[in-house]
PyMOL Python script that loads the backbone (N, CA, C, O; Angstrom):
from pymol import cmd

cmd.read_pdbstr("""\
ATOM      1  N   MET A   1     -52.228-107.277-217.682  1.00  0.00           N
ATOM      2  CA  MET A   1     -53.639-107.308-218.363  1.00  0.00           C
ATOM      3  C   MET A   1     -53.773-107.579-219.573  1.00  0.00           C
ATOM      4  O   MET A   1     -53.077-106.828-220.257  1.00  0.00           O
ATOM      5  N   GLY A   2     -54.414-108.391-220.224  1.00  0.00           N
ATOM      6  CA  GLY A   2     -54.601-108.998-221.498  1.00  0.00           C
ATOM      7  C   GLY A   2     -55.402-107.663-222.304  1.00  0.00           C
ATOM      8  O   GLY A   2     -55.516-106.443-222.186  1.00  0.00           O
ATOM      9  N   SER A   3     -55.788-108.600-223.050  1.00  0.00           N
ATOM     10  CA  SER A   3     -56.711-107.905-224.284  1.00  0.00           C
ATOM     11  C   SER A   3     -57.970-107.299-223.380  1.00  0.00           C
ATOM     12  O   SER A   3     -58.565-107.942-222.515  1.00  0.00           O
ATOM     13  N   PRO A   4     -58.225-106.034-223.732  1.00  0.00           N
ATOM     14  CA  PRO A   4     -60.026-105.463-223.125  1.00  0.00           C
ATOM     15  C   PRO A   4     -61.143-106.314-223.804  1.00  0.00           C
ATOM     16  O   PRO A   4     -62.310-106.238-223.420  1.00  0.00           O
ATOM     17  N   PHE A   5     -60.757-107.110-224.807  1.00  0.00           N
ATOM     18  CA  PHE A   5     -61.520-107.800-225.566  1.00  0.00           C
ATOM     19  C   PHE A   5     -61.577-109.216-225.360  1.00  0.00           C
ATOM     20  O   PHE A   5     -61.904-110.054-226.201  1.00  0.00           O
ATOM     21  N   ALA A   6     -61.197-109.438-224.047  1.00  0.00           N
ATOM     22  CA  ALA A   6     -61.174-111.022-224.026  1.00  0.00           C
ATOM     23  C   ALA A   6     -62.531-111.460-223.642  1.00  0.00           C
ATOM     24  O   ALA A   6     -63.378-110.669-223.228  1.00  0.00           O
ATOM     25  N   PRO A   7     -62.746-112.831-223.792  1.00  0.00           N
ATOM     26  CA  PRO A   7     -64.111-113.488-223.603  1.00  0.00           C
ATOM     27  C   PRO A   7     -64.541-113.460-222.165  1.00  0.00           C
ATOM     28  O   PRO A   7     -63.592-113.384-221.384  1.00  0.00           O
ATOM     29  N   PRO A   8     -65.721-113.502-221.625  1.00  0.00           N
ATOM     30  CA  PRO A   8     -66.136-113.394-220.231  1.00  0.00           C
ATOM     31  C   PRO A   8     -65.515-115.002-219.475  1.00  0.00           C
ATOM     32  O   PRO A   8     -65.556-116.144-219.931  1.00  0.00           O
ATOM     33  N   VAL A   9     -65.033-114.539-218.332  1.00  0.00           N
ATOM     34  CA  VAL A   9     -64.534-115.878-217.608  1.00  0.00           C
ATOM     35  C   VAL A   9     -65.547-116.127-216.150  1.00  0.00           C
ATOM     36  O   VAL A   9     -65.858-115.298-215.294  1.00  0.00           O
ATOM     37  N   LYS A  10     -65.841-117.315-216.232  1.00  0.00           N
ATOM     38  CA  LYS A  10     -66.956-117.553-215.100  1.00  0.00           C
ATOM     39  C   LYS A  10     -66.164-117.891-213.843  1.00  0.00           C
ATOM     40  O   LYS A  10     -65.313-118.781-213.869  1.00  0.00           O
ATOM     41  N   ARG A  11     -66.464-117.114-212.623  1.00  0.00           N
ATOM     42  CA  ARG A  11     -65.903-117.527-211.560  1.00  0.00           C
ATOM     43  C   ARG A  11     -67.106-117.846-210.240  1.00  0.00           C
ATOM     44  O   ARG A  11     -68.255-117.404-210.250  1.00  0.00           O
ATOM     45  N   SER A  12     -66.588-118.595-209.302  1.00  0.00           N
ATOM     46  CA  SER A  12     -67.374-118.942-208.276  1.00  0.00           C
ATOM     47  C   SER A  12     -67.161-117.485-207.126  1.00  0.00           C
ATOM     48  O   SER A  12     -66.015-117.080-206.933  1.00  0.00           O
ATOM     49  N   VAL A  13     -68.301-116.822-206.460  1.00  0.00           N
ATOM     50  CA  VAL A  13     -67.888-116.205-205.533  1.00  0.00           C
ATOM     51  C   VAL A  13     -69.406-116.578-204.304  1.00  0.00           C
ATOM     52  O   VAL A  13     -70.519-116.994-204.626  1.00  0.00           O
ATOM     53  N   THR A  14     -68.911-116.255-202.964  1.00  0.00           N
ATOM     54  CA  THR A  14     -69.786-116.654-202.057  1.00  0.00           C
ATOM     55  C   THR A  14     -70.378-115.499-201.391  1.00  0.00           C
ATOM     56  O   THR A  14     -69.705-114.750-200.682  1.00  0.00           O
ATOM     57  N   ILE A  15     -71.684-115.334-201.616  1.00  0.00           N
ATOM     58  CA  ILE A  15     -72.595-114.376-200.950  1.00  0.00           C
ATOM     59  C   ILE A  15     -73.379-114.769-199.748  1.00  0.00           C
ATOM     60  O   ILE A  15     -73.935-115.866-199.799  1.00  0.00           O
ATOM     61  N   ALA A  16     -73.499-114.118-198.782  1.00  0.00           N
ATOM     62  CA  ALA A  16     -74.402-114.530-197.547  1.00  0.00           C
ATOM     63  C   ALA A  16     -74.450-115.983-197.570  1.00  0.00           C
ATOM     64  O   ALA A  16     -75.471-116.629-197.334  1.00  0.00           O
ATOM     65  N   GLY A  17     -73.072-116.585-197.923  1.00  0.00           N
ATOM     66  CA  GLY A  17     -73.252-118.005-197.465  1.00  0.00           C
ATOM     67  C   GLY A  17     -73.585-118.881-198.408  1.00  0.00           C
ATOM     68  O   GLY A  17     -73.868-120.045-198.123  1.00  0.00           O
ATOM     69  N   HIS A  18     -73.589-118.287-199.981  1.00  0.00           N
ATOM     70  CA  HIS A  18     -74.375-118.996-200.901  1.00  0.00           C
ATOM     71  C   HIS A  18     -73.196-118.874-202.023  1.00  0.00           C
ATOM     72  O   HIS A  18     -72.526-117.863-202.237  1.00  0.00           O
ATOM     73  N   GLN A  19     -73.105-119.983-202.610  1.00  0.00           N
ATOM     74  CA  GLN A  19     -72.293-119.698-204.083  1.00  0.00           C
ATOM     75  C   GLN A  19     -72.815-119.766-204.930  1.00  0.00           C
ATOM     76  O   GLN A  19     -73.647-120.643-205.166  1.00  0.00           O
ATOM     77  N   THR A  20     -72.391-118.560-205.914  1.00  0.00           N
ATOM     78  CA  THR A  20     -73.052-118.020-207.193  1.00  0.00           C
ATOM     79  C   THR A  20     -72.195-118.007-208.326  1.00  0.00           C
ATOM     80  O   THR A  20     -71.103-117.622-207.910  1.00  0.00           O
ATOM     81  N   ALA A  21     -72.125-118.262-209.710  1.00  0.00           N
ATOM     82  CA  ALA A  21     -71.159-117.998-210.484  1.00  0.00           C
ATOM     83  C   ALA A  21     -71.485-116.578-211.241  1.00  0.00           C
ATOM     84  O   ALA A  21     -72.563-116.114-211.614  1.00  0.00           O
ATOM     85  N   ILE A  22     -70.138-116.060-211.327  1.00  0.00           N
ATOM     86  CA  ILE A  22     -70.424-114.629-212.082  1.00  0.00           C
ATOM     87  C   ILE A  22     -69.384-114.693-213.418  1.00  0.00           C
ATOM     88  O   ILE A  22     -68.170-114.881-213.341  1.00  0.00           O
ATOM     89  N   SER A  23     -70.002-114.530-214.406  1.00  0.00           N
ATOM     90  CA  SER A  23     -68.980-114.616-215.594  1.00  0.00           C
ATOM     91  C   SER A  23     -68.621-112.860-216.154  1.00  0.00           C
ATOM     92  O   SER A  23     -69.345-112.199-216.898  1.00  0.00           O
ATOM     93  N   LEU A  24     -67.607-112.519-215.677  1.00  0.00           N
ATOM     94  CA  LEU A  24     -67.242-111.059-216.249  1.00  0.00           C
ATOM     95  C   LEU A  24     -66.080-111.357-217.240  1.00  0.00           C
ATOM     96  O   LEU A  24     -65.493-112.435-217.337  1.00  0.00           O
ATOM     97  N   GLU A  25     -65.842-110.234-217.958  1.00  0.00           N
ATOM     98  CA  GLU A  25     -64.725-110.269-218.911  1.00  0.00           C
ATOM     99  C   GLU A  25     -63.484-109.840-217.996  1.00  0.00           C
ATOM    100  O   GLU A  25     -63.662-109.030-217.086  1.00  0.00           O
ATOM    101  N   PRO A  26     -62.129-110.434-218.267  1.00  0.00           N
ATOM    102  CA  PRO A  26     -60.863-110.158-217.510  1.00  0.00           C
ATOM    103  C   PRO A  26     -60.742-109.145-216.791  1.00  0.00           C
ATOM    104  O   PRO A  26     -60.670-109.072-215.564  1.00  0.00           O
ATOM    105  N   ILE A  27     -60.708-107.945-217.958  1.00  0.00           N
ATOM    106  CA  ILE A  27     -60.828-106.580-217.376  1.00  0.00           C
ATOM    107  C   ILE A  27     -61.560-106.440-215.997  1.00  0.00           C
ATOM    108  O   ILE A  27     -61.050-105.945-214.992  1.00  0.00           O
ATOM    109  N   PHE A  28     -62.584-106.848-216.076  1.00  0.00           N
ATOM    110  CA  PHE A  28     -63.625-106.181-215.031  1.00  0.00           C
ATOM    111  C   PHE A  28     -63.183-107.438-213.778  1.00  0.00           C
ATOM    112  O   PHE A  28     -63.647-107.159-212.673  1.00  0.00           O
ATOM    113  N   TRP A  29     -62.627-108.326-213.814  1.00  0.00           N
ATOM    114  CA  TRP A  29     -62.300-109.160-212.735  1.00  0.00           C
ATOM    115  C   TRP A  29     -61.011-108.402-212.177  1.00  0.00           C
ATOM    116  O   TRP A  29     -60.904-108.346-210.952  1.00  0.00           O
ATOM    117  N   ASP A  30     -60.006-107.805-212.980  1.00  0.00           N
ATOM    118  CA  ASP A  30     -58.813-107.122-212.460  1.00  0.00           C
ATOM    119  C   ASP A  30     -59.087-105.804-211.623  1.00  0.00           C
ATOM    120  O   ASP A  30     -58.522-105.400-210.606  1.00  0.00           O
ATOM    121  N   ALA A  31     -60.236-105.197-212.437  1.00  0.00           N
ATOM    122  CA  ALA A  31     -60.803-104.134-211.623  1.00  0.00           C
ATOM    123  C   ALA A  31     -61.114-104.431-210.413  1.00  0.00           C
ATOM    124  O   ALA A  31     -60.663-103.784-209.468  1.00  0.00           O
ATOM    125  N   LEU A  32     -62.050-105.604-210.241  1.00  0.00           N
ATOM    126  CA  LEU A  32     -62.695-105.863-209.262  1.00  0.00           C
ATOM    127  C   LEU A  32     -61.656-106.299-207.904  1.00  0.00           C
ATOM    128  O   LEU A  32     -61.797-105.970-206.726  1.00  0.00           O
ATOM    129  N   ARG A  33     -60.712-107.046-208.450  1.00  0.00           N
ATOM    130  CA  ARG A  33     -59.652-107.298-207.374  1.00  0.00           C
ATOM    131  C   ARG A  33     -58.665-105.870-206.693  1.00  0.00           C
ATOM    132  O   ARG A  33     -58.203-105.621-205.579  1.00  0.00           O
ATOM    133  N   THR A  34     -58.660-105.197-207.955  1.00  0.00           N
ATOM    134  CA  THR A  34     -57.827-103.764-207.557  1.00  0.00           C
ATOM    135  C   THR A  34     -58.694-103.208-206.671  1.00  0.00           C
ATOM    136  O   THR A  34     -58.113-102.874-205.639  1.00  0.00           O
ATOM    137  N   HIS A  35     -59.943-102.963-206.673  1.00  0.00           N
ATOM    138  CA  HIS A  35     -60.936-102.346-205.658  1.00  0.00           C
ATOM    139  C   HIS A  35     -60.875-102.934-204.509  1.00  0.00           C
ATOM    140  O   HIS A  35     -60.364-102.264-203.611  1.00  0.00           O
ATOM    141  N   ALA A  36     -61.251-104.026-204.239  1.00  0.00           N
ATOM    142  CA  ALA A  36     -61.151-105.280-203.214  1.00  0.00           C
ATOM    143  C   ALA A  36     -59.827-104.971-202.234  1.00  0.00           C
ATOM    144  O   ALA A  36     -59.866-104.871-201.008  1.00  0.00           O
ATOM    145  N   LEU A  37     -58.924-104.876-202.888  1.00  0.00           N
ATOM    146  CA  LEU A  37     -57.466-104.692-202.502  1.00  0.00           C
ATOM    147  C   LEU A  37     -57.427-103.164-201.596  1.00  0.00           C
ATOM    148  O   LEU A  37     -57.316-103.018-200.379  1.00  0.00           O
ATOM    149  N   ARG A  38     -57.540-102.291-202.498  1.00  0.00           N
ATOM    150  CA  ARG A  38     -57.790-100.915-202.051  1.00  0.00           C
ATOM    151  C   ARG A  38     -58.515-100.823-200.831  1.00  0.00           C
ATOM    152  O   ARG A  38     -58.033-100.223-199.870  1.00  0.00           O
ATOM    153  N   GLN A  39     -59.730-101.414-200.784  1.00  0.00           N
ATOM    154  CA  GLN A  39     -60.690-101.203-199.672  1.00  0.00           C
ATOM    155  C   GLN A  39     -60.499-102.396-198.693  1.00  0.00           C
ATOM    156  O   GLN A  39     -61.491-102.600-197.994  1.00  0.00           O
ATOM    157  N   ASN A  40     -59.394-103.270-198.477  1.00  0.00           N
ATOM    158  CA  ASN A  40     -58.872-104.235-197.929  1.00  0.00           C
ATOM    159  C   ASN A  40     -59.836-105.149-197.394  1.00  0.00           C
ATOM    160  O   ASN A  40     -59.896-105.519-196.222  1.00  0.00           O
ATOM    161  N   LEU A  41     -60.850-105.603-198.665  1.00  0.00           N
ATOM    162  CA  LEU A  41     -61.840-106.500-198.573  1.00  0.00           C
ATOM    163  C   LEU A  41     -61.360-107.886-199.699  1.00  0.00           C
ATOM    164  O   LEU A  41     -60.714-107.816-200.745  1.00  0.00           O
ATOM    165  N   PRO A  42     -61.976-109.142-198.988  1.00  0.00           N
ATOM    166  CA  PRO A  42     -61.990-109.857-199.611  1.00  0.00           C
ATOM    167  C   PRO A  42     -62.963-110.079-201.158  1.00  0.00           C
ATOM    168  O   PRO A  42     -64.150-110.206-200.856  1.00  0.00           O
ATOM    169  N   ILE A  43     -62.802-110.130-202.243  1.00  0.00           N
ATOM    170  CA  ILE A  43     -63.540-110.348-203.401  1.00  0.00           C
ATOM    171  C   ILE A  43     -64.815-110.576-203.152  1.00  0.00           C
ATOM    172  O   ILE A  43     -65.608-109.890-203.797  1.00  0.00           O
ATOM    173  N   ASN A  44     -65.325-111.489-202.257  1.00  0.00           N
ATOM    174  CA  ASN A  44     -66.684-111.956-201.754  1.00  0.00           C
ATOM    175  C   ASN A  44     -67.548-110.744-201.250  1.00  0.00           C
ATOM    176  O   ASN A  44     -68.623-110.295-201.649  1.00  0.00           O
ATOM    177  N   ALA A  45     -66.589-110.320-200.095  1.00  0.00           N
ATOM    178  CA  ALA A  45     -67.166-109.141-199.246  1.00  0.00           C
ATOM    179  C   ALA A  45     -67.439-108.054-200.405  1.00  0.00           C
ATOM    180  O   ALA A  45     -68.584-107.697-200.681  1.00  0.00           O
ATOM    181  N   LEU A  46     -66.410-107.608-200.996  1.00  0.00           N
ATOM    182  CA  LEU A  46     -67.044-106.370-201.986  1.00  0.00           C
ATOM    183  C   LEU A  46     -68.094-106.677-202.820  1.00  0.00           C
ATOM    184  O   LEU A  46     -68.994-105.866-203.039  1.00  0.00           O
ATOM    185  N   VAL A  47     -68.044-108.141-203.463  1.00  0.00           N
ATOM    186  CA  VAL A  47     -69.089-108.261-204.264  1.00  0.00           C
ATOM    187  C   VAL A  47     -70.606-108.435-203.442  1.00  0.00           C
ATOM    188  O   VAL A  47     -71.622-108.089-204.044  1.00  0.00           O
ATOM    189  N   ALA A  48     -70.705-108.984-202.048  1.00  0.00           N
ATOM    190  CA  ALA A  48     -71.704-109.187-201.324  1.00  0.00           C
ATOM    191  C   ALA A  48     -72.381-107.213-201.355  1.00  0.00           C
ATOM    192  O   ALA A  48     -73.521-106.833-201.622  1.00  0.00           O
ATOM    193  N   ARG A  49     -71.160-106.368-200.980  1.00  0.00           N
ATOM    194  CA  ARG A  49     -71.944-105.162-200.833  1.00  0.00           C
ATOM    195  C   ARG A  49     -72.160-104.344-202.194  1.00  0.00           C
ATOM    196  O   ARG A  49     -72.830-103.314-202.111  1.00  0.00           O
ATOM    197  N   ILE A  50     -71.677-104.699-203.359  1.00  0.00           N
ATOM    198  CA  ILE A  50     -72.282-104.403-204.820  1.00  0.00           C
ATOM    199  C   ILE A  50     -73.769-105.195-204.861  1.00  0.00           C
ATOM    200  O   ILE A  50     -74.729-104.718-205.466  1.00  0.00           O
ATOM    201  N   ASP A  51     -73.818-106.360-204.194  1.00  0.00           N
ATOM    202  CA  ASP A  51     -75.198-107.059-204.728  1.00  0.00           C
ATOM    203  C   ASP A  51     -76.134-106.377-203.623  1.00  0.00           C
ATOM    204  O   ASP A  51     -77.291-106.203-204.006  1.00  0.00           O
ATOM    205  N   ALA A  52     -75.902-106.047-202.592  1.00  0.00           N
ATOM    206  CA  ALA A  52     -76.632-105.412-201.723  1.00  0.00           C
ATOM    207  C   ALA A  52     -77.308-104.283-202.194  1.00  0.00           C
ATOM    208  O   ALA A  52     -78.520-104.138-202.040  1.00  0.00           O
ATOM    209  N   ALA A  53     -76.430-103.303-202.881  1.00  0.00           N
ATOM    210  CA  ALA A  53     -76.798-101.832-203.522  1.00  0.00           C
ATOM    211  C   ALA A  53     -77.517-102.374-204.717  1.00  0.00           C
ATOM    212  O   ALA A  53     -78.420-101.641-205.118  1.00  0.00           O
ATOM    213  N   ARG A  54     -77.358-103.317-205.279  1.00  0.00           N
ATOM    214  CA  ARG A  54     -78.056-103.639-206.583  1.00  0.00           C
ATOM    215  C   ARG A  54     -79.489-104.144-206.271  1.00  0.00           C
ATOM    216  O   ARG A  54     -80.545-103.791-206.795  1.00  0.00           O
ATOM    217  N   LEU A  55     -79.280-105.020-205.329  1.00  0.00           N
ATOM    218  CA  LEU A  55     -81.253-105.406-204.509  1.00  0.00           C
ATOM    219  C   LEU A  55     -81.968-104.132-204.257  1.00  0.00           C
ATOM    220  O   LEU A  55     -83.098-103.997-204.726  1.00  0.00           O
ATOM    221  N   ALA A  56     -81.278-102.937-203.382  1.00  0.00           N
ATOM    222  CA  ALA A  56     -82.085-102.328-203.280  1.00  0.00           C
ATOM    223  C   ALA A  56     -82.357-101.188-204.321  1.00  0.00           C
ATOM    224  O   ALA A  56     -82.815-100.111-203.940  1.00  0.00           O
ATOM    225  N   ALA A  57     -82.094-101.412-205.529  1.00  0.00           N
ATOM    226  CA  ALA A  57     -82.510-100.489-206.607  1.00  0.00           C
ATOM    227  C   ALA A  57     -83.716-100.994-206.867  1.00  0.00           C
ATOM    228  O   ALA A  57     -84.088-102.126-206.559  1.00  0.00           O
ATOM    229  N   PRO A  58     -84.583 -99.854-207.654  1.00  0.00           N
ATOM    230  CA  PRO A  58     -85.961-100.227-207.877  1.00  0.00           C
ATOM    231  C   PRO A  58     -86.179-101.234-208.883  1.00  0.00           C
ATOM    232  O   PRO A  58     -87.136-101.997-208.756  1.00  0.00           O
ATOM    233  N   HIS A  59     -85.130-101.355-210.212  1.00  0.00           N
ATOM    234  CA  HIS A  59     -84.873-102.160-210.990  1.00  0.00           C
ATOM    235  C   HIS A  59     -83.887-102.856-210.999  1.00  0.00           C
ATOM    236  O   HIS A  59     -83.186-102.611-211.981  1.00  0.00           O
ATOM    237  N   PRO A  60     -83.328-103.953-210.078  1.00  0.00           N
ATOM    238  CA  PRO A  60     -82.005-104.398-210.172  1.00  0.00           C
ATOM    239  C   PRO A  60     -81.605-105.144-211.402  1.00  0.00           C
ATOM    240  O   PRO A  60     -82.291-105.988-211.979  1.00  0.00           O
ATOM    241  N   PRO A  61     -80.483-104.755-211.711  1.00  0.00           N
ATOM    242  CA  PRO A  61     -80.136-105.518-212.814  1.00  0.00           C
ATOM    243  C   PRO A  61     -79.556-106.911-212.461  1.00  0.00           C
ATOM    244  O   PRO A  61     -79.720-107.275-211.297  1.00  0.00           O
ATOM    245  N   ASN A  62     -78.855-107.796-213.365  1.00  0.00           N
ATOM    246  CA  ASN A  62     -78.169-108.922-212.965  1.00  0.00           C
ATOM    247  C   ASN A  62     -77.024-108.605-211.908  1.00  0.00           C
ATOM    248  O   ASN A  62     -76.966-107.460-211.460  1.00  0.00           O
ATOM    249  N   LEU A  63     -76.211-109.460-211.533  1.00  0.00           N
ATOM    250  CA  LEU A  63     -75.198-109.063-210.618  1.00  0.00           C
ATOM    251  C   LEU A  63     -74.188-108.744-211.538  1.00  0.00           C
ATOM    252  O   LEU A  63     -73.581-107.685-211.376  1.00  0.00           O
ATOM    253  N   ALA A  64     -73.834-109.674-212.719  1.00  0.00           N
ATOM    254  CA  ALA A  64     -72.508-109.069-213.670  1.00  0.00           C
ATOM    255  C   ALA A  64     -73.069-107.923-214.002  1.00  0.00           C
ATOM    256  O   ALA A  64     -72.240-107.081-213.660  1.00  0.00           O
ATOM    257  N   SER A  65     -74.079-107.323-214.515  1.00  0.00           N
ATOM    258  CA  SER A  65     -74.332-105.872-214.766  1.00  0.00           C
ATOM    259  C   SER A  65     -73.728-104.816-213.510  1.00  0.00           C
ATOM    260  O   SER A  65     -72.991-103.830-213.523  1.00  0.00           O
ATOM    261  N   ALA A  66     -74.222-105.335-212.774  1.00  0.00           N
ATOM    262  CA  ALA A  66     -74.486-104.632-211.431  1.00  0.00           C
ATOM    263  C   ALA A  66     -72.859-104.554-211.179  1.00  0.00           C
ATOM    264  O   ALA A  66     -72.555-103.362-211.146  1.00  0.00           O
ATOM    265  N   ILE A  67     -71.911-105.241-211.023  1.00  0.00           N
ATOM    266  CA  ILE A  67     -70.664-105.126-211.173  1.00  0.00           C
ATOM    267  C   ILE A  67     -70.003-104.352-211.990  1.00  0.00           C
ATOM    268  O   ILE A  67     -69.120-103.619-211.546  1.00  0.00           O
ATOM    269  N   ARG A  68     -70.370-104.386-213.551  1.00  0.00           N
ATOM    270  CA  ARG A  68     -69.693-103.538-214.256  1.00  0.00           C
ATOM    271  C   ARG A  68     -70.061-102.346-214.115  1.00  0.00           C
ATOM    272  O   ARG A  68     -69.223-101.448-214.032  1.00  0.00           O
ATOM    273  N   CYS A  69     -71.565-102.072-214.053  1.00  0.00           N
ATOM    274  CA  CYS A  69     -71.885-100.398-213.964  1.00  0.00           C
ATOM    275  C   CYS A  69     -71.174-100.023-212.621  1.00  0.00           C
ATOM    276  O   CYS A  69     -70.647 -98.910-212.624  1.00  0.00           O
ATOM    277  N   TRP A  70     -71.059-100.838-211.354  1.00  0.00           N
ATOM    278  CA  TRP A  70     -70.341-100.262-210.343  1.00  0.00           C
ATOM    279  C   TRP A  70     -68.819 -99.732-210.373  1.00  0.00           C
ATOM    280  O   TRP A  70     -68.319 -98.733-209.857  1.00  0.00           O
ATOM    281  N   LEU A  71     -68.288-100.713-211.127  1.00  0.00           N
ATOM    282  CA  LEU A  71     -67.042-100.379-211.239  1.00  0.00           C
ATOM    283  C   LEU A  71     -66.583 -99.242-212.354  1.00  0.00           C
ATOM    284  O   LEU A  71     -65.479 -98.726-212.180  1.00  0.00           O
ATOM    285  N   PHE A  72     -67.446 -98.795-213.583  1.00  0.00           N
ATOM    286  CA  PHE A  72     -67.375 -97.869-214.001  1.00  0.00           C
ATOM    287  C   PHE A  72     -67.826 -96.571-213.478  1.00  0.00           C
ATOM    288  O   PHE A  72     -67.109 -95.575-213.570  1.00  0.00           O
ATOM    289  N   ALA A  73     -68.972 -96.548-212.940  1.00  0.00           N
ATOM    290  CA  ALA A  73     -69.412 -95.602-212.004  1.00  0.00           C
ATOM    291  C   ALA A  73     -68.258 -95.271-211.204  1.00  0.00           C
ATOM    292  O   ALA A  73     -68.100 -94.052-211.137  1.00  0.00           O
ATOM    293  N   GLY A  74     -67.378 -95.961-210.559  1.00  0.00           N
ATOM    294  CA  GLY A  74     -66.400 -95.661-209.789  1.00  0.00           C
ATOM    295  C   GLY A  74     -65.248 -94.925-210.535  1.00  0.00           C
ATOM    296  O   GLY A  74     -64.771 -93.924-210.001  1.00  0.00           O
ATOM    297  N   HIS A  75     -64.853 -95.278-211.522  1.00  0.00           N
ATOM    298  CA  HIS A  75     -63.894 -94.802-212.440  1.00  0.00           C
ATOM    299  C   HIS A  75     -64.370 -93.515-212.648  1.00  0.00           C
ATOM    300  O   HIS A  75     -63.779 -92.461-212.416  1.00  0.00           O
ATOM    301  N   PHE A  76     -65.314 -93.656-213.033  1.00  0.00           N
ATOM    302  CA  PHE A  76     -66.104 -92.396-213.969  1.00  0.00           C
ATOM    303  C   PHE A  76     -65.962 -91.253-212.783  1.00  0.00           C
ATOM    304  O   PHE A  76     -65.642 -90.100-213.071  1.00  0.00           O
ATOM    305  N   ALA A  77     -66.204 -91.637-211.533  1.00  0.00           N
ATOM    306  CA  ALA A  77     -66.218 -90.329-210.375  1.00  0.00           C
ATOM    307  C   ALA A  77     -65.067 -89.706-210.326  1.00  0.00           C
ATOM    308  O   ALA A  77     -64.884 -88.489-210.366  1.00  0.00           O
ATOM    309  N   THR A  78     -63.845 -91.024-210.191  1.00  0.00           N
ATOM    310  CA  THR A  78     -62.491 -90.872-210.201  1.00  0.00           C
ATOM    311  C   THR A  78     -62.049 -89.758-210.993  1.00  0.00           C
ATOM    312  O   THR A  78     -61.567 -88.724-210.530  1.00  0.00           O
ATOM    313  N   THR A  79     -62.235 -90.017-212.219  1.00  0.00           N
ATOM    314  CA  THR A  79     -61.667 -89.339-213.549  1.00  0.00           C
ATOM    315  C   THR A  79     -62.512 -87.718-213.829  1.00  0.00           C
ATOM    316  O   THR A  79     -62.198 -86.859-214.653  1.00  0.00           O
ATOM    317  N   ILE A  80     -63.619 -87.696-212.860  1.00  0.00           N
ATOM    318  CA  ILE A  80     -63.979 -86.180-212.977  1.00  0.00           C
ATOM    319  C   ILE A  80     -63.611 -85.426-211.801  1.00  0.00           C
ATOM    320  O   ILE A  80     -63.437 -84.208-211.829  1.00  0.00           O
ATOM    321  N   ARG A  81     -63.481 -86.198-210.684  1.00  0.00           N
ATOM    322  CA  ARG A  81     -62.538 -85.551-209.372  1.00  0.00           C
ATOM    323  C   ARG A  81     -61.130 -85.025-209.804  1.00  0.00           C
ATOM    324  O   ARG A  81     -60.834 -83.883-209.451  1.00  0.00           O
ATOM    325  N   ILE A  82     -60.331 -85.675-210.457  1.00  0.00           N
ATOM    326  CA  ILE A  82     -59.260 -85.515-211.124  1.00  0.00           C
ATOM    327  C   ILE A  82     -59.168 -84.313-211.935  1.00  0.00           C
ATOM    328  O   ILE A  82     -58.428 -83.345-211.760  1.00  0.00           O
ATOM    329  N   ILE A  83     -59.971 -84.502-212.786  1.00  0.00           N
ATOM    330  CA  ILE A  83     -60.127 -83.371-213.772  1.00  0.00           C
ATOM    331  C   ILE A  83     -60.774 -81.870-213.300  1.00  0.00           C
ATOM    332  O   ILE A  83     -60.620 -80.817-213.918  1.00  0.00           O
ATOM    333  N   ARG A  84     -61.613 -82.073-211.916  1.00  0.00           N
ATOM    334  CA  ARG A  84     -62.094 -80.959-211.595  1.00  0.00           C
ATOM    335  C   ARG A  84     -60.852 -80.326-210.320  1.00  0.00           C
ATOM    336  O   ARG A  84     -60.920 -79.162-209.925  1.00  0.00           O
ATOM    337  N   ASN A  85     -60.002 -81.101-209.916  1.00  0.00           N
ATOM    338  CA  ASN A  85     -59.025 -80.606-209.025  1.00  0.00           C
ATOM    339  C   ASN A  85     -57.938 -79.988-209.899  1.00  0.00           C
ATOM    340  O   ASN A  85     -57.280 -78.992-209.600  1.00  0.00           O
ATOM    341  N   SER A  86     -57.847 -80.614-210.875  1.00  0.00           N
ATOM    342  CA  SER A  86     -56.706 -79.984-212.049  1.00  0.00           C
ATOM    343  C   SER A  86     -57.197 -78.317-212.403  1.00  0.00           C
ATOM    344  O   SER A  86     -56.532 -77.283-212.348  1.00  0.00           O
ATOM    345  N   VAL A  87     -58.863 -78.580-212.841  1.00  0.00           N
ATOM    346  CA  VAL A  87     -59.084 -77.044-213.290  1.00  0.00           C
ATOM    347  C   VAL A  87     -58.907 -76.226-212.144  1.00  0.00           C
ATOM    348  O   VAL A  87     -58.546 -75.053-212.239  1.00  0.00           O
ATOM    349  N   ASP A  88     -59.130 -76.752-211.137  1.00  0.00           N
ATOM    350  CA  ASP A  88     -58.844 -75.782-209.607  1.00  0.00           C
ATOM    351  C   ASP A  88     -57.564 -75.418-209.578  1.00  0.00           C
ATOM    352  O   ASP A  88     -57.259 -74.268-209.895  1.00  0.00           O
ATOM    353  N   SER A  89     -56.687 -76.268-209.223  1.00  0.00           N
ATOM    354  CA  SER A  89     -55.192 -76.076-209.545  1.00  0.00           C
ATOM    355  C   SER A  89     -54.677 -75.108-210.577  1.00  0.00           C
ATOM    356  O   SER A  89     -53.712 -74.376-210.359  1.00  0.00           O
ATOM    357  N   GLU A  90     -55.534 -75.131-212.010  1.00  0.00           N
ATOM    358  CA  GLU A  90     -54.977 -74.047-212.910  1.00  0.00           C
ATOM    359  C   GLU A  90     -55.562 -72.670-212.543  1.00  0.00           C
ATOM    360  O   GLU A  90     -54.967 -71.614-212.755  1.00  0.00           O
ATOM    361  N   LYS A  91     -56.845 -72.778-211.942  1.00  0.00           N
ATOM    362  CA  LYS A  91     -57.420 -71.148-211.596  1.00  0.00           C
ATOM    363  C   LYS A  91     -56.604 -70.610-210.369  1.00  0.00           C
ATOM    364  O   LYS A  91     -56.528 -69.391-210.215  1.00  0.00           O
ATOM    365  N   ASP A  92     -56.029 -71.411-209.544  1.00  0.00           N
ATOM    366  CA  ASP A  92     -55.486 -71.033-208.323  1.00  0.00           C
ATOM    367  C   ASP A  92     -54.443 -70.375-208.693  1.00  0.00           C
ATOM    368  O   ASP A  92     -54.315 -69.208-208.321  1.00  0.00           O
ATOM    369  N   SER A  93     -53.337 -71.082-209.629  1.00  0.00           N
ATOM    370  CA  SER A  93     -52.427 -70.657-210.298  1.00  0.00           C
ATOM    371  C   SER A  93     -52.322 -69.318-211.159  1.00  0.00           C
ATOM    372  O   SER A  93     -51.307 -68.829-211.655  1.00  0.00           O
ATOM    373  N   GLN A  94     -53.483 -68.906-211.202  1.00  0.00           N
ATOM    374  CA  GLN A  94     -53.560 -67.698-212.515  1.00  0.00           C
ATOM    375  C   GLN A  94     -53.430 -66.406-211.631  1.00  0.00           C
ATOM    376  O   GLN A  94     -53.438 -65.294-212.158  1.00  0.00           O
TER     377      GLN A  94
END
""", "prot")
cmd.dss("prot")
cmd.show_as("cartoon", "prot")
cmd.util.cbc("prot")
cmd.orient("prot")
């Protein structure tokens, strides 16, 4: 992984048979690729899922923003779960 401050990179993805270009910073492309691998999905399929959730929102953001928010929300939820498990383990050991 390079610098977290690298400029956005534009890539094409296919959603519901239509190609669209998305500009994301490399750190977000890396995170998206990692999530797709963990879920055993192609990146296009994961982006399509994120897009469907985005379009269901009352005020949908643009797709690049939705991807960034989805990735951050997933990372944040994982971090909170790890912290809670750690606290619970400490309580159980006392």
